[in-house]
C-alpha positions in Angstrom: 82.2 -54.2 -7.9 83.0 -58.0 -7.0 78.9 -58.5 -7.3 79.3 -57.0 -10.6 81.7 -59.2 -11.5 80.3 -62.5 -10.6 77.3 -61.5 -11.8 79.5 -61.2 -15.6 80.5 -64.8 -14.6 77.2 -66.0 -14.0 75.8 -64.5 -17.3 79.0 -65.6 -19.4 78.2 -69.6 -18.4 74.9 -69.9 -19.1 73.8 -71.2 -22.5 72.7 -68.4 -25.0 69.5 -69.7 -26.2 68.8 -69.6 -22.1 69.8 -66.1 -21.4 67.3 -65.2 -25.0 65.1 -66.9 -23.8 64.7 -66.2 -19.8 65.3 -62.0 -21.4 62.2 -61.6 -23.4 60.3 -64.5 -21.2 56.7 -64.7 -22.0 56.2 -61.8 -24.7 53.1 -61.3 -26.7 52.7 -59.9 -30.2 49.6 -58.5 -31.4 49.1 -57.1 -34.9 45.2 -54.8 -35.7 43.8 -54.6 -38.3 44.3 -51.0 -38.5 48.1 -51.9 -38.7 48.9 -51.2 -35.1 51.7 -53.7 -33.5 51.3 -54.3 -30.1 54.0 -55.8 -28.1 53.3 -57.0 -23.9 56.1 -58.2 -22.1 54.8 -58.9 -18.4 56.9 -59.2 -15.0 55.9 -58.7 -12.0 59.1 -58.6 -10.0 58.6 -54.7 -9.7 55.8 -52.7 -9.3 56.6 -50.2 -12.1 56.0 -50.5 -15.6 57.2 -48.6 -19.3 54.6 -47.9 -21.7 56.0 -46.5 -24.9 54.7 -45.7 -28.4 57.0 -46.3 -31.4 57.1 -44.8 -34.9 58.6 -45.9 -38.1 58.9 -42.4 -39.1 62.5 -39.7 -38.9 64.5 -38.7 -40.9 64.4 -41.1 -43.2 60.7 -39.8 -43.9 62.4 -36.0 -44.7 63.3 -34.0 -47.5 66.1 -31.4 -47.2 63.1 -29.0 -47.0 61.2 -30.9 -44.6 64.4 -31.8 -42.4 64.3 -31.5 -38.9 60.3 -31.7 -39.1 60.1 -34.8 -37.0 62.3 -33.8 -34.0 60.4 -30.1 -34.4 56.8 -32.3 -34.3 58.4 -34.8 -31.0 58.3 -31.1 -28.9 54.9 -30.6 -30.3 53.8 -33.6 -29.0 54.2 -32.9 -25.3 52.5 -29.3 -25.7 48.9 -30.5 -25.5 46.1 -31.8 -27.3 42.7 -31.2 -28.2 41.2 -32.4 -24.7 44.6 -32.1 -22.9 45.8 -28.1 -21.8 49.5 -26.7 -22.5 51.3 -28.0 -19.6 49.2 -30.7 -18.4 50.6 -33.8 -19.5 54.0 -33.2 -18.0 52.2 -32.9 -14.5 49.8 -35.4 -14.9 52.5 -37.7 -15.1 55.0 -36.5 -12.5 51.9 -36.4 -10.1 51.8 -39.9 -10.5 55.4 -40.4 -9.9 56.3 -40.8 -13.4 58.6 -39.6 -15.8 57.9 -38.8 -19.8 59.9 -38.3 -22.7 61.0 -38.8 -26.5 63.3 -39.1 -28.8 63.7 -38.7 -32.8 66.3 -40.4 -35.1 66.9 -41.3 -38.4 64.4 -44.5 -38.6 62.8 -43.8 -35.9 60.7 -41.5 -33.2 59.7 -42.9 -30.0 57.5 -41.5 -26.8 57.6 -43.2 -23.2 56.3 -43.2 -19.6 57.8 -44.9 -17.3 55.6 -44.5 -14.0 54.4 -47.1 -11.2 52.4 -50.0 -11.8 49.1 -48.8 -10.6 48.8 -46.2 -13.0 49.8 -48.4 -15.8 46.1 -47.1 -18.0 46.6 -43.0 -17.5 50.2 -43.2 -18.8 49.2 -45.7 -21.8 46.1 -43.1 -22.4 48.1 -40.2 -22.5 50.8 -41.4 -25.1 47.5 -42.5 -27.2 46.4 -39.1 -27.1 49.4 -37.6 -27.9 50.2 -39.6 -31.2 46.7 -39.3 -32.6 45.5 -35.7 -31.2 48.1 -33.1 -31.0 47.0 -29.4 -30.8 50.1 -28.2 -32.0 48.7 -24.6 -29.9 50.0 -21.5 -32.4 51.9 -20.1 -29.4 53.4 -23.3 -27.8 55.1 -23.9 -31.9 56.4 -20.2 -31.7 58.5 -20.9 -28.4 59.0 -24.5 -29.4 60.3 -22.9 -32.3 63.1 -20.5 -30.6 64.3 -24.0 -28.1 64.9 -25.6 -31.3 66.3 -23.2 -32.9 69.2 -23.2 -29.6 69.5 -26.7 -30.0 70.9 -26.1 -33.4 73.1 -23.3 -32.1 74.3 -25.8 -29.5 74.3 -28.9 -31.5 76.7 -26.6 -33.8 79.1 -25.5 -31.3 79.7 -28.9 -29.9 82.4 -30.6 -31.8 81.6 -34.1 -30.9 77.9 -33.4 -32.8 79.3 -31.0 -35.5 81.5 -33.4 -36.8 78.6 -36.7 -36.2 76.7 -34.4 -38.7 79.8 -33.4 -41.1 81.0 -37.3 -41.1 77.1 -38.0 -42.2 76.4 -35.6 -44.6 80.1 -36.9 -46.1 79.9 -40.8 -46.1 76.4 -40.5 -47.7 75.4 -39.3 -51.4 71.7 -40.0 -51.5 69.7 -41.4 -48.1 68.1 -39.2 -46.1 71.0 -40.3 -43.3 73.2 -37.7 -44.6 70.7 -35.0 -42.9 70.8 -33.8 -39.3 68.3 -35.0 -37.0 67.4 -31.4 -35.6 67.4 -29.8 -39.2 68.6 -26.3 -40.7 68.1 -23.4 -38.5 66.2 -22.2 -42.4 63.9 -24.9 -42.3 62.8 -24.5 -38.8 62.0 -21.0 -39.4 59.9 -22.0 -42.3 57.8 -24.4 -40.9 53.9 -23.4 -40.5 51.5 -24.6 -38.5 49.6 -26.4 -41.6 52.9 -27.8 -42.3 53.6 -29.7 -39.2 49.9 -31.0 -39.3 50.4 -32.2 -42.7 53.4 -34.3 -41.7 51.5 -35.5 -38.6 48.5 -36.7 -40.2 50.5 -38.5 -42.9 53.1 -40.7 -40.7 51.6 -40.6 -37.6 49.1 -43.5 -38.5 48.7 -46.7 -36.4 50.4 -48.8 -39.4 53.6 -46.9 -38.7 53.3 -47.4 -34.7 54.3 -49.9 -32.1 52.4 -49.5 -28.4 54.5 -51.4 -26.0 54.1 -52.4 -22.4 56.8 -53.9 -20.1 56.6 -54.4 -16.4 54.2 -54.9 -14.1 50.5 -54.6 -15.5 47.0 -56.6 -16.5 48.1 -58.4 -19.8 43.8 -58.5 -20.5 42.9 -55.3 -19.7 45.9 -53.6 -21.3 45.3 -55.8 -24.4 41.3 -54.4 -24.5 42.5 -50.7 -23.5 44.7 -50.5 -26.4 41.9 -51.7 -28.8 39.6 -49.0 -27.4 42.2 -46.2 -28.1 43.6 -47.3 -31.6 40.0 -48.1 -32.7 39.4 -49.8 -36.1 36.8 -48.6 -38.3 34.2 -51.0 -39.1 34.4 -50.7 -43.0 38.5 -49.9 -42.6 40.4 -52.6 -44.6 43.5 -54.5 -43.1 46.5 -52.2 -43.4 49.7 -53.2 -45.3 52.7 -51.2 -43.2 54.9 -49.1 -45.7 57.8 -47.6 -44.3 59.8 -45.3 -46.1 61.8 -46.6 -49.3 65.5 -47.8 -48.3 68.2 -46.5 -50.3 71.7 -48.7 -50.1 74.1 -46.8 -51.4 77.2 -48.5 -53.0 80.3 -49.3 -51.9 82.3 -48.4 -54.5 81.2 -44.9 -54.5 83.7 -42.5 -54.5 84.0 -41.5 -51.3 86.1 -38.1 -50.2 89.5 -39.8 -48.7 89.7 -36.8 -46.3 88.0 -33.5 -44.8 89.1 -31.1 -42.6 87.4 -28.6 -41.0 88.2 -26.0 -38.5 87.0 -25.2 -35.2 87.3 -23.7 -31.8 89.1 -26.8 -30.3 92.7 -27.9 -29.0 92.8 -31.3 -30.3 91.9 -33.3 -33.3 88.5 -34.9 -33.1 88.4 -37.5 -36.0 86.1 -40.2 -37.4 86.8 -42.6 -40.0 84.1 -44.6 -41.2 83.0 -47.2 -43.7 79.8 -47.7 -45.3 78.1 -50.9 -43.9 75.2 -53.9 -44.6 71.4 -53.0 -43.7 69.9 -53.9 -40.6 68.5 -57.3 -42.5 71.9 -58.5 -43.3 73.8 -61.3 -40.9 77.2 -59.4 -42.0 76.2 -56.9 -38.9 76.4 -59.5 -36.2 80.3 -59.6 -37.1 80.7 -56.3 -37.8 79.6 -55.8 -34.2 82.5 -58.1 -33.0 85.0 -56.9 -35.1 84.3 -53.3 -33.5 84.7 -54.8 -30.3 88.2 -56.4 -31.3 89.4 -53.4 -32.8 88.5 -50.6 -30.6 86.0 -51.4 -27.5 87.9 -51.7 -24.0 91.3 -51.2 -22.9 92.5 -54.8 -24.4 91.2 -53.9 -27.4 93.9 -53.7 -30.3 93.4 -49.9 -31.2 93.5 -48.9 -27.5 96.7 -51.2 -27.2 98.6 -50.3 -30.2 97.8 -46.4 -30.5 96.9 -45.6 -26.9 98.8 -47.4 -24.5 101.9 -48.3 -26.4 102.5 -45.7 -29.0 100.7 -43.1 -26.4 99.8 -41.1 -29.9 95.7 -40.3 -28.8 94.4 -39.5 -25.8 91.0 -41.6 -27.0 89.8 -44.2 -29.4 87.2 -46.0 -30.2 85.2 -47.9 -32.5 81.3 -49.3 -33.1 79.5 -50.6 -35.7 75.8 -49.0 -36.0 73.2 -51.1 -37.7 70.2 -48.7 -39.5 67.0 -49.3 -42.1 69.7 -48.4 -44.7 73.6 -48.7 -44.8 75.1 -49.2 -41.3 78.2 -47.8 -40.6 81.7 -49.0 -39.1 83.1 -45.8 -36.9 86.6 -45.4 -35.8 86.5 -42.0 -33.0 89.8 -40.5 -31.9 90.9 -37.7 -30.1 94.9 -36.8 -30.3 97.1 -33.6 -30.2 97.4 -31.9 -34.0 100.9 -32.8 -34.7 100.0 -36.7 -35.0 97.7 -36.3 -37.7 99.4 -38.8 -40.2 100.9 -41.2 -37.6 97.6 -42.0 -36.0 95.6 -42.2 -39.5 98.0 -44.9 -41.0 98.3 -46.6 -37.7 94.2 -46.7 -37.8 94.1 -48.0 -41.2 97.0 -50.3 -40.7 95.2 -52.0 -37.2 91.8 -52.5 -39.7 93.7 -54.1 -42.6 94.8 -56.8 -40.2 91.4 -58.7 -39.8 91.6 -58.6 -43.7 94.9 -60.7 -44.4 95.0 -62.7 -40.7 92.4 -65.0 -39.0 91.8 -64.0 -35.1 92.7 -66.3 -32.5 89.7 -68.2 -30.6 90.5 -66.6 -27.4 90.2 -63.2 -29.1 86.9 -64.3 -30.9 85.6 -65.4 -27.6 86.5 -62.7 -25.5 84.4 -60.3 -28.0 81.4 -62.7 -27.8 81.3 -62.6 -24.0 82.2 -59.0 -23.5 78.8 -58.3 -26.4 76.7 -60.6 -24.8 77.5 -59.3 -21.2 76.7 -55.8 -22.4 73.0 -57.3 -24.4 72.2 -58.4 -20.7 73.4 -55.4 -18.8 71.3 -53.6 -21.2 68.2 -55.2 -21.1 67.8 -55.5 -17.0 64.9 -52.9 -16.5 61.4 -52.8 -18.0 62.3 -49.5 -19.8 65.4 -51.3 -20.9 63.8 -54.2 -22.5 60.7 -52.0 -23.8 64.0 -50.2 -25.8 65.4 -52.8 -26.9 61.9 -54.4 -28.8 60.9 -50.7 -29.8 64.0 -50.2 -31.6 63.9 -53.7 -33.2 60.8 -53.2 -34.1 61.0 -50.0 -35.5 64.0 -50.5 -37.9 63.8 -54.0 -38.6 61.4 -56.8 -37.0 60.9 -57.3 -33.7 62.5 -61.0 -33.6 66.0 -59.5 -34.7 66.3 -58.8 -30.8 65.0 -62.3 -29.9 67.4 -63.9 -31.6 70.9 -61.1 -31.4 72.7 -63.4 -29.0 72.0 -66.3 -31.3 73.2 -65.1 -34.4 76.5 -63.1 -31.9 77.4 -66.6 -30.5 77.0 -68.4 -34.1 79.7 -65.7 -35.8 83.3 -67.9 -36.8 86.8 -66.4 -37.3 86.2 -67.1 -41.2 82.9 -64.3 -41.0 85.2 -62.1 -39.5 87.6 -61.8 -42.6 84.8 -61.9 -45.1 83.1 -58.8 -43.4 87.0 -57.4 -42.9 87.0 -57.6 -46.6 83.9 -56.8 -47.8 83.1 -53.5 -46.1 86.3 -52.3 -44.4 88.7 -52.4 -47.6 86.9 -49.7 -49.8 87.8 -46.1 -49.0 86.8 -44.9 -46.3 85.1 -41.1 -45.5 87.6 -39.8 -42.9 86.4 -36.2 -41.4 89.4 -34.0 -38.9 88.2 -31.0 -36.7 91.4 -29.3 -36.3 92.1 -26.6 -33.5 91.3 -23.0 -35.0 93.1 -20.5 -32.7 90.5 -17.8 -32.0 87.7 -18.8 -33.8 84.9 -21.4 -34.3 83.6 -23.3 -37.1 
């Protein structure tokens, strides 16, 4: 613990610009004529490399009728390609001492292999094959359909996951963010192999992809191999990247003030949320800091007031989540059922203080230190850095990762008050899961 403390102190004493430059020093960016984005971040400190492919494809590409298809396809990409039999991909990676996985979100889908650096080319070749030549084996499709249906069932039995889905469904009126990432059981049951292949062919295009290598690898060889694996046709014209249209919802729309849902729980699970700005707004940085001051850490306002002083809640935290469209500012809490009015009033009172009273220099400086230290610690490994670069390149531009610390450092006290008034004064959405004796949702 002492060593971690001293590391944090050293981080916090260094200039922010130096820290940002050091984290992603030597980053090389390329854009091929077929639209493919390439990010190469070489670091020979450890003989490890993370190979990742991020796609600007997720729930935002779906409709209510196709909801869940992105996640279903993610599952299928691990089940073989036109030249790699079923179950061969996992074995090939693990035989090299590596690990392979993927994930689907509202704005993106990504796949990664972390492997000893000697096998960077095998990892890259496997991922390139998966995102371009998946076979969608008919038998495996039916097996994975059952797997996804079981995931949906487990999610609907989990209070945190159920609450999260109901919150998004309530706060978003038109944007695809209102749809669950896993989709619905009815949709998953209905998807044919042809439907999956059509969505795959449309969205798994080089123009929607970012290939990232981070760690110990030969830069020139990697550059050449990527071009071989993602060839540009001699007759092809330069591709213009086309992300799904972004739907920005009005902050003045009539939100549901409170929705109470019965669930098999003993405590109240409560989320209060506000619509925020899109990723391309600088207001996101002030909201990140505001969320730190409000509800992250034991010395935050919500924890000091509601948990330590008044002992109203067992757990409480706040966060701001950036997205390509509207971000969301959240307060999550867990507490006994007899305290709903008191907790709700206490939370909204603490939020309102940011709209009327200036924060202190010390409080803002502390929040910046926490956020900067957290960002640095979250970007220590090659895989961590690839994740950050992939995330920002998928929902905005990779430059957002490079300038994040400087933007945080530039936020003023006036910025905090302004964003609190702009985004945290409109009607909030409040979703509560309440105990239901002897039943479920």
